[in-house]
C-alpha positions as CSV (number, residue, x, y, z in Angstrom):
1,M,106.9,21.1,46.6
2,K,106.1,21.4,50.3
3,L,109.5,23.2,51.1
4,Q,108.8,25.5,48.2
5,R,105.4,26.3,49.6
6,I,106.9,27.2,53.0
7,S,109.6,29.4,51.5
8,L,107.1,31.3,49.4
9,L,104.8,31.8,52.5
10,T,107.8,32.9,54.6
11,V,108.5,35.6,52.0
12,T,105.0,36.7,51.7
13,I,104.6,37.1,55.6
14,L,108.0,39.0,55.8
15,A,107.0,41.3,53.0
16,S,103.5,41.9,54.5
17,L,105.1,42.6,58.1
18,T,107.8,44.9,56.8
19,A,105.8,46.7,54.2
20,G,106.7,50.3,54.4
21,C,109.4,49.7,57.0
22,V,112.8,51.3,56.5
23,L,115.6,50.7,58.9
24,G,117.4,53.5,60.8
25,P,116.5,57.1,61.4
26,K,115.5,59.5,58.6
27,Y,117.6,62.7,58.5
28,K,116.0,65.8,60.1
29,R,117.9,68.9,60.9
30,S,117.9,69.1,64.9
31,D,116.3,72.3,66.4
32,K,119.5,72.6,68.5
33,A,121.9,72.6,65.3
34,A,123.9,75.7,65.2
35,I,122.3,76.6,61.9
36,E,119.0,77.0,63.4
37,R,120.0,79.4,66.1
38,P,118.5,83.1,65.5
39,T,121.8,84.8,66.2
40,A,123.4,82.5,63.3
41,K,120.5,83.6,60.8
42,G,120.5,87.3,61.8
43,N,122.4,90.3,60.6
44,F,126.2,90.4,61.0
45,V,127.8,92.3,64.1
46,S,130.2,93.8,61.8
47,S,128.0,94.8,58.9
48,Q,127.0,98.3,60.3
49,N,129.7,100.1,58.4
50,K,128.8,102.2,55.4
51,A,131.1,100.0,53.3
52,F,128.5,97.4,53.3
53,T,124.9,96.8,52.0
54,R,122.3,94.4,53.1
55,M,121.6,93.1,49.6
56,P,121.2,89.4,49.9
57,D,122.8,88.2,46.6
58,L,126.4,88.7,45.6
59,P,127.3,90.0,42.1
60,D,127.9,87.4,39.4
61,H,131.7,87.0,38.8
62,W,132.5,89.4,41.6
63,W,136.2,89.8,40.3
64,H,134.6,91.7,37.4
65,L,133.9,94.6,39.8
66,Y,137.6,95.4,39.7
67,D,137.4,96.1,35.9
68,E,140.7,94.5,35.5
69,P,140.9,92.4,32.3
70,Q,144.1,90.9,33.0
71,L,142.5,89.5,36.2
72,D,139.6,88.2,34.5
73,K,141.8,86.4,32.1
74,L,143.8,84.7,34.9
75,I,140.7,83.5,36.8
76,E,139.3,82.0,33.6
77,E,142.6,80.2,32.9
78,A,142.6,79.1,36.6
79,F,139.1,77.7,36.1
80,T,140.3,75.9,33.0
81,H,143.5,74.5,34.0
82,N,143.8,74.3,37.9
83,N,144.8,70.9,39.0
84,D,142.8,71.2,42.4
85,L,139.7,71.7,40.2
86,K,140.3,68.7,38.2
87,V,140.9,66.6,41.4
88,A,137.3,67.8,42.9
89,A,135.8,67.1,39.4
90,A,137.2,63.5,39.5
91,D,135.9,63.2,42.9
92,I,132.4,63.8,41.7
93,T,132.8,61.3,39.0
94,R,133.8,58.7,41.6
95,A,130.7,59.6,43.9
96,T,128.4,59.5,40.7
97,A,129.7,56.0,40.1
98,A,129.2,54.8,43.5
99,L,125.5,56.2,43.4
100,A,125.0,54.3,40.1
101,R,126.3,51.1,41.9
102,A,123.9,51.7,44.9
103,R,120.9,52.2,42.5
104,D,121.8,49.0,40.4
105,A,121.5,47.0,43.6
106,K,117.7,47.6,43.4
107,R,117.4,46.4,39.8
108,I,117.1,43.0,38.4
109,G,120.4,41.3,38.1
110,T,121.4,38.8,35.3
111,N,124.2,36.2,35.2
112,L,125.3,34.0,32.4
113,N,127.2,31.0,33.2
114,T,128.8,28.6,30.6
115,W,131.5,26.1,30.1
116,A,132.4,23.4,27.6
117,N,134.9,20.6,28.7
118,Y,136.0,17.1,27.7
119,I,134.9,15.3,30.9
120,E,135.8,11.9,32.4
121,F,133.0,11.0,34.9
122,S,133.6,9.1,38.2
123,D,131.4,6.2,38.4
124,Q,131.3,6.2,42.2
125,R,130.3,9.7,42.3
126,Y,127.2,8.7,40.8
127,L,127.0,5.5,43.0
128,V,127.7,3.5,40.0
129,N,129.5,0.0,40.5
130,S,131.6,-0.5,37.4
131,A,131.7,-4.2,38.1
132,N,127.8,-4.7,37.7
133,R,127.2,-1.8,35.3
134,P,128.8,-0.2,32.2
135,H,131.4,2.4,32.9
136,I,130.0,6.0,32.4
137,P,131.6,7.1,29.0
138,D,133.8,9.9,28.7
139,A,132.2,12.8,26.7
140,F,132.6,16.3,25.5
141,A,130.0,18.2,27.7
142,T,128.8,21.9,27.8
143,S,126.6,24.0,30.0
144,L,124.9,27.1,29.6
145,D,122.8,28.8,32.5
146,A,121.0,32.0,32.5
147,I,119.9,33.5,36.1
148,I,117.8,36.3,36.9
149,S,117.8,37.5,40.5
150,Y,116.2,40.3,42.4
151,Q,116.9,41.3,46.1
152,V,113.7,42.0,48.1
153,D,114.5,45.4,50.0
154,Y,111.9,44.5,52.7
155,L,113.7,46.6,55.3
156,G,114.8,49.4,53.2
157,Q,118.5,48.7,53.4
158,L,119.1,49.3,49.9
159,K,117.1,52.6,49.9
160,R,119.3,53.8,52.7
161,A,122.4,53.0,50.7
162,I,121.1,54.9,47.8
163,Q,120.3,57.8,50.2
164,A,123.9,57.8,51.5
165,A,125.4,57.5,48.1
166,N,123.4,60.4,46.9
167,A,124.3,62.6,49.8
168,D,128.0,61.8,49.2
169,E,127.6,62.9,45.5
170,E,126.0,66.2,46.6
171,A,128.7,66.7,49.1
172,N,131.4,66.2,46.4
173,R,129.6,68.6,44.3
174,S,129.5,71.2,47.1
175,A,133.3,70.6,47.7
176,Y,133.9,71.2,44.0
177,D,132.1,74.6,44.4
178,M,134.2,75.5,47.3
179,V,137.3,74.7,45.5
180,R,136.3,76.9,42.7
181,I,135.7,79.7,45.0
182,T,139.0,79.4,46.7
183,V,140.9,79.2,43.3
184,A,139.2,82.5,42.3
185,A,140.1,84.2,45.5
186,N,143.6,82.9,45.6
187,T,144.4,83.9,42.0
188,A,142.9,87.5,42.8
189,Q,144.9,87.7,45.9
190,A,148.2,86.7,44.1
191,Y,147.3,89.2,41.4
192,V,146.9,92.0,44.0
193,E,150.1,90.9,45.7
194,V,152.1,91.3,42.5
195,C,150.6,94.8,41.7
196,A,150.8,96.1,45.3
197,T,154.3,94.9,45.7
198,G,155.3,96.5,42.2
199,H,153.8,99.8,43.6
200,D,155.8,99.5,46.5
201,I,159.1,98.8,44.7
202,A,158.5,101.9,42.5
203,I,158.2,104.1,45.6
204,T,161.3,102.4,47.3
205,K,163.4,103.1,44.2
206,E,162.2,106.8,44.5
207,L,163.3,106.7,48.0
208,I,166.6,105.2,47.2
209,A,167.3,107.9,44.6
210,L,166.2,110.6,47.0
211,S,168.5,109.1,49.8
212,D,171.4,109.1,47.2
213,R,171.0,112.8,46.8
214,S,170.8,113.5,50.5
215,T,173.8,111.6,51.1
216,S,175.8,113.4,48.3
217,L,174.5,116.8,49.6
218,I,175.5,116.0,53.4
219,S,178.9,114.7,52.1
220,R,179.6,117.9,50.3
221,M,178.4,119.8,53.4
222,R,180.9,117.9,55.5
223,S,183.8,118.8,53.1
224,T,182.9,122.5,53.8
225,G,182.7,122.0,57.6
226,R,178.9,122.6,57.5
227,A,178.2,119.2,58.7
228,M,179.8,116.7,61.0
229,V,180.9,113.1,60.2
230,T,178.1,111.8,62.4
231,D,175.6,113.3,60.1
232,V,177.1,111.6,57.1
233,R,177.1,108.3,58.8
234,R,173.5,108.7,60.0
235,Q,172.5,109.4,56.4
236,M,174.4,106.5,55.0
237,A,172.7,104.2,57.6
238,L,169.2,105.6,56.6
239,E,170.2,105.0,52.9
240,A,171.2,101.4,53.7
241,Q,167.9,100.8,55.5
242,I,165.9,102.1,52.6
243,K,167.9,99.8,50.2
244,A,167.4,96.8,52.4
245,A,163.5,96.8,51.9
246,L,164.0,96.3,48.1
247,P,165.2,92.6,47.9
248,Q,162.3,91.6,50.1
249,Q,159.8,93.3,48.0
250,I,161.2,91.7,44.8
251,A,161.0,88.3,46.5
252,R,157.4,88.8,47.4
253,K,156.6,89.8,43.9
254,Q,158.4,86.9,42.5
255,V,156.7,84.5,44.8
256,A,153.2,85.9,43.8
257,L,154.1,85.5,40.1
258,F,155.1,81.9,41.0
259,S,151.7,81.3,42.6
260,L,149.7,82.7,39.6
261,A,151.6,80.2,37.4
262,V,150.7,77.2,39.6
263,L,147.1,78.3,40.2
264,T,146.7,78.5,36.3
265,G,148.3,75.0,35.9
266,R,151.7,76.0,34.8
267,P,155.2,75.4,36.2
268,P,156.5,78.5,38.1
269,A,158.8,79.2,35.3
270,E,156.0,80.0,33.0
271,F,154.6,82.7,35.2
272,P,152.4,85.4,33.5
273,A,155.1,87.9,32.2
274,E,152.5,90.6,31.1
275,V,151.6,90.9,35.0
276,A,155.2,91.3,36.1
277,N,155.3,95.1,35.5
278,C,152.0,95.9,37.2
279,E,152.3,98.8,39.7
280,E,148.8,99.6,40.4
281,E,146.7,97.3,42.6
282,P,142.9,97.0,42.0
283,I,140.7,98.7,44.5
284,L,137.0,98.3,44.7
285,R,135.6,101.7,45.9
286,Q,131.8,100.7,46.4
287,P,129.8,99.1,49.1
288,I,129.9,95.3,49.2
289,P,126.6,93.3,49.5
290,V,126.7,91.0,52.6
291,G,123.1,90.0,53.3
292,D,122.6,88.2,56.6
293,G,123.5,84.9,58.2
294,E,120.7,82.9,56.8
295,T,121.7,83.9,53.3
296,L,125.3,83.2,54.0
297,L,124.8,79.7,55.3
298,N,122.4,78.7,52.6
299,R,125.2,79.9,50.0
300,R,128.5,78.6,51.6
301,P,129.3,75.3,49.7
302,D,131.3,74.0,52.9
303,V,128.2,74.2,54.9
304,R,126.2,72.4,52.3
305,S,128.8,69.7,52.1
306,A,129.1,69.3,55.9
307,E,125.3,68.8,56.0
308,Y,125.3,66.3,53.1
309,H,128.0,64.4,54.9
310,L,125.6,64.2,57.9
311,K,122.8,63.1,55.8
312,S,125.0,60.3,54.4
313,A,126.2,59.2,57.8
314,T,122.5,59.1,59.2
315,A,121.5,57.0,56.2
316,E,124.6,54.6,56.8
317,I,123.0,53.7,60.2
318,G,120.1,52.0,58.4
319,V,122.6,50.3,56.1
320,A,124.4,48.9,59.1
321,M,121.2,47.7,60.9
322,G,120.1,45.9,57.7
323,E,123.0,43.6,58.3
324,M,121.2,42.2,61.5
325,W,118.7,40.5,59.2
326,P,118.6,38.0,56.6
327,K,118.7,39.0,52.8
328,I,115.9,37.8,50.7
329,T,116.7,37.1,46.9
330,L,114.1,36.0,44.5
331,G,115.3,34.4,41.3
332,A,114.7,32.1,38.4
333,A,117.1,30.1,36.3
334,A,117.1,28.2,33.0
335,G,119.8,26.5,31.2
336,S,121.1,23.1,29.6
337,T,123.7,20.9,30.7
338,G,124.9,17.6,29.0
339,I,126.8,16.0,26.2
340,A,127.6,18.7,23.6
341,N,125.7,16.7,20.8
342,H,122.5,16.7,22.9
343,M,122.7,20.4,23.8
344,F,119.3,22.0,24.2
345,G,117.7,18.6,24.0
346,G,115.0,17.2,26.1
347,H,117.4,15.4,28.4
348,T,119.7,18.3,29.0
349,R,117.1,21.2,29.7
350,E,117.1,22.7,33.2
351,F,114.4,25.1,34.6
352,N,113.7,26.7,37.9
353,L,110.8,28.9,37.5
354,G,109.7,29.0,41.1
355,P,110.7,31.7,43.6
356,G,114.2,31.1,45.1
357,V,114.9,32.2,48.6
358,T,118.4,32.9,49.9
359,W,119.0,33.5,53.4
360,Q,122.2,34.9,54.5
361,V,122.5,34.7,58.2
362,P,124.7,37.6,59.4
363,N,127.3,37.5,62.1
364,R,125.2,39.6,64.7
365,N,128.2,40.6,66.9
366,R,129.9,42.2,64.0
367,A,126.7,43.8,62.7
368,R,126.1,45.4,66.3
369,A,129.7,46.8,66.1
370,E,128.9,48.4,62.6
371,I,125.8,50.0,64.0
372,L,127.6,51.3,66.8
373,A,130.4,52.6,64.5
374,A,127.7,54.3,62.2
375,R,126.1,56.0,65.0
376,A,129.5,57.4,66.2
377,E,130.0,58.7,62.7
378,T,126.8,60.6,62.7
379,R,127.7,62.3,66.0
380,I,131.1,63.2,64.4
381,A,129.3,64.5,61.4
382,S,126.9,66.3,63.4
383,A,129.4,68.1,65.5
384,Q,131.5,68.9,62.2
385,F,128.4,70.4,60.7
386,D,127.8,72.6,63.6
387,Q,131.6,73.6,63.7
388,T,131.5,74.5,59.9
389,V,128.5,76.8,60.5
390,L,130.2,78.5,63.4
391,N,133.5,78.9,61.3
392,A,131.5,80.3,58.5
393,I,129.9,83.0,60.5
394,K,133.3,83.6,62.4
395,E,135.2,83.9,58.9
396,T,132.5,86.4,57.6
397,E,132.5,88.5,60.9
398,A,136.3,88.5,61.0
399,A,136.6,89.6,57.3
400,L,133.9,92.4,57.7
401,T,135.5,93.8,60.9
402,T,139.0,93.7,59.4
403,Y,137.8,95.6,56.4
404,S,136.0,98.0,58.3
405,H,139.0,99.0,60.6
406,D,141.5,98.9,57.6
407,L,139.2,101.5,55.8
408,D,139.5,103.7,59.0
409,Y,143.2,103.0,59.0
410,R,143.7,104.1,55.4
411,E,141.6,107.2,56.0
412,Q,144.0,108.4,58.7
413,V,147.1,107.4,56.6
414,A,145.6,109.4,53.7
415,L,145.1,112.2,56.1
416,A,148.6,112.0,57.1
417,R,149.9,111.8,53.6
418,D,147.8,114.9,52.6
419,R,149.4,116.8,55.6
420,A,152.8,115.8,54.7
421,D,152.1,116.9,51.1
422,A,151.2,120.4,52.3
423,A,154.3,120.4,54.5
424,D,156.3,119.5,51.5
425,K,154.8,122.3,49.4
426,D,155.8,124.7,52.3
427,I,159.3,123.6,52.4
428,H,159.8,123.9,48.7
429,R,158.4,127.5,48.8
430,L,160.7,128.3,51.5
431,F,163.6,126.8,49.6
432,S,162.6,128.9,46.4
433,L,162.7,132.0,48.5
434,G,166.2,131.2,49.7
435,R,165.1,130.9,53.3
436,I,166.5,127.2,53.8
437,N,169.0,125.0,52.2
438,A,168.3,121.8,50.1
439,L,168.7,119.4,53.0
440,P,165.2,120.1,54.6
441,V,163.6,119.8,51.1
442,L,165.2,116.3,50.7
443,D,163.9,115.3,54.1
444,A,160.3,116.6,53.4
445,D,160.4,114.8,50.2
446,R,161.4,111.6,51.8
447,S,158.9,111.9,54.5
448,L,156.2,112.4,51.9
449,L,157.3,109.4,50.0
450,Q,157.2,107.3,53.2
451,Y,153.7,108.3,53.7
452,E,152.9,107.4,50.1
453,Q,154.3,104.0,50.9
454,Q,152.1,103.6,53.9
455,L,149.1,104.5,51.8
456,V,150.0,101.9,49.0
457,S,150.4,99.2,51.7
458,A,147.0,100.2,53.1
459,D,145.4,100.0,49.5
460,G,146.9,96.5,49.1
461,R,145.5,95.3,52.5
462,I,142.0,96.8,51.5
463,S,142.1,94.9,48.3
464,D,143.1,91.8,50.1
465,D,140.3,92.2,52.6
466,Q,137.9,92.6,49.9
467,I,138.9,89.3,48.3
468,R,138.5,87.7,51.9
469,I,135.0,89.0,52.2
470,F,134.0,87.4,48.9
471,L,135.6,84.2,49.9
472,A,134.0,84.3,53.3
473,L,130.7,85.0,51.8
474,G,130.9,81.9,49.6
475,G,131.0,82.7,46.0
476,G,128.7,85.0,44.0
477,W,128.8,84.0,40.4
478,S,127.0,82.1,37.9
479,R,128.6,80.0,35.0
480,D,127.5,80.6,31.5
481,K,127.4,78.0,28.9
482,D,130.7,78.9,27.4
483,Q,132.5,78.4,30.8
484,I,130.9,75.2,31.4
485,E,132.0,74.0,28.0
486,R,135.6,75.1,28.5
487,E,135.6,73.2,31.8
488,R,134.2,70.1,30.2
489,L,136.9,70.1,27.5
490,S,139.8,70.7,30.2
491,G,138.6,68.1,32.5
492,T,137.6,70.4,35.3
493,A,133.9,70.3,34.9
494,P,131.8,68.2,37.3
495,T,130.2,64.8,36.0
496,P,126.5,65.4,35.0
497,R,124.0,63.9,37.6
498,I,122.6,60.5,36.7
499,V,119.0,61.0,36.4
500,R,116.6,58.7,38.0
501,A,114.0,57.6,35.3
502,K,110.4,57.4,36.2
503,G,108.2,54.3,35.6
504,I,109.6,50.7,35.2
505,I,112.8,49.3,36.2
506,Q,115.4,50.6,33.7
507,H,117.7,47.6,33.8
508,I,116.3,44.5,31.9
509,G,119.4,42.8,31.2
510,D,119.9,39.9,28.5
511,V,121.8,36.8,28.7
512,T,124.9,38.6,27.3
513,G,125.2,40.8,30.4
514,I,125.0,44.1,28.5
515,R,123.2,46.7,30.7
516,A,121.3,49.8,29.7
517,E,122.4,52.7,32.0
518,I,121.0,56.2,32.3
519,G,123.2,58.4,30.5
520,K,123.6,62.2,30.3
521,G,120.1,63.9,30.2
522,G,118.4,60.8,31.4
523,D,118.4,58.9,28.2
524,L,119.3,55.2,28.1
525,S,122.5,54.3,26.4
526,H,124.3,50.9,26.3
527,E,127.5,50.5,28.1
528,K,128.9,49.0,25.0
529,D,128.6,52.3,23.3
530,A,129.8,54.2,26.3
531,K,133.4,53.4,25.8
532,L,134.7,55.9,28.3
533,N,132.7,54.3,31.0
534,N,133.6,50.6,30.1
535,S,137.1,50.8,28.5
536,N,140.1,49.4,30.2
537,E,142.2,52.1,28.4
538,A,143.5,55.1,30.5
539,P,141.7,58.2,29.6
540,Q,143.4,60.7,27.4
541,P,145.3,63.4,29.5
542,V,144.3,66.9,29.4
543,Q,146.6,68.8,27.2
544,P,148.8,71.3,29.2
545,P,148.1,75.0,28.6
546,K,150.5,76.7,26.3
547,P,152.9,79.1,28.1
548,L,151.9,82.9,28.1
549,T,155.3,83.7,26.7
550,N,158.3,81.5,25.8
551,N,161.0,83.4,27.6
552,Q,159.4,85.0,30.8
553,G,162.7,86.1,32.3
554,V,163.2,86.9,35.9
555,L,162.9,90.0,38.2
556,N,166.2,91.9,38.3
557,S,167.6,93.7,41.2
558,E,165.4,96.7,40.4
559,G,162.2,94.6,40.5
560,E,161.7,94.8,36.7
561,L,161.2,91.9,34.4
562,E,164.4,91.1,32.7
563,K,164.2,89.0,29.4
564,P,167.2,86.4,29.0
565,E,169.3,86.7,26.1
566,S,168.5,84.8,23.1
């Protein structure tokens, strides 16, 4: 009884002295952090171009600005079937489970121990001399003990562990958003590559046809003595140079189609055949809203994720510091141990209704090393947070300035094309008047087509620049209910947050060990009913998407989709 009073007094004194005490630093954004710099929050250096506006918010579903139904369809399919998104969603589920475990440590724990055995007792174990006393008889004995325990978080170690797990979950949710942004951008870029390369191929084939006519004309002129053999060879070399570009263009187009297939969760052989003949790239001809640095950094998922990692690392310092101190566990136990026939009888009952105190003395040298490592992780996370902020601003500035200068480049190429078009018309007029032969006409036509090809390349680069800007700006869409439901069915939807219920401790726990956990929406649901959370069976795999077509075919030597023979 005296020892029990001393233990109870010790617990009371420790609880009083450490009331409100939480080990480790509390996270607070440093005034010296890169994200707090005025130059990081201000307007972008490269946003002065008329192609940009200062609107803070990006439009929802930015790819809809291109008004391309096929592009919209591909991105929706990527959101539903992309495997990187499934991995990111599973990471959230894992982080949510870790958070649930961390919160469970602060609840009342229950344990049920039972056994039933036929036992032969040792006389001398119980200090019985068989020569003077009867032998302890063998018996069929049983035992049943129910234990309830609660760890006193008198230094806030469990609180810090919950903070770290919560920050990890938020970091994974932000990482999921970043993957979603990247998947949308990569799908749009692959689609633009298919269409722009298709346009290039169409012009190259016109150049090849024109070059064939030029070669035939110069060959006839050579046969009549009006051209030299050098002219024929020069023209044939030019024709071969033009034809050499076609295989490379076809390869780029095929690779882009393969990328679209993989992005939408399909093998490369199941590429979207209906996109293969696209020959006009989407171009957004309107100002892009860019906002300023502050709105960018608040919107970028990778910046949020980096800060959550820093919050988690900061909380882990308190977790490591808690290992320097003993752990106090309060508990109570009740049970029955004895011969089976006497189970629950007066001579077999056991009770422990007083406070039980468990002291777990730590290895202080190891605990100090863990604290040192936790502080180092915090410094690493802080530097990574600053670097993520700087990279986000750099990527945005680079995308904006590249887009601005590519617009200027396209303007000059368009001017050159217009002048070449005017010159081509003049050449054709002279030819119609009989002032020149056909060779200058063919040369003028070829020059015009080459300028057209440069303009197509410039347009494709601008479309790619626009997508890079949207990627750098960090998203710009809101998911509707239908999209969320599609992601849930496909396994790419993030796990709902576990809502912390208000009021009393959620987990009561009975002697059977069944626990009531907080389910979706904050409602209590037994694990026994939540088979997906408690079953040993593997989850059902997500059904693969159906191919867009059964026989996609391949691109032939002309860059056109060629269906296989059935």
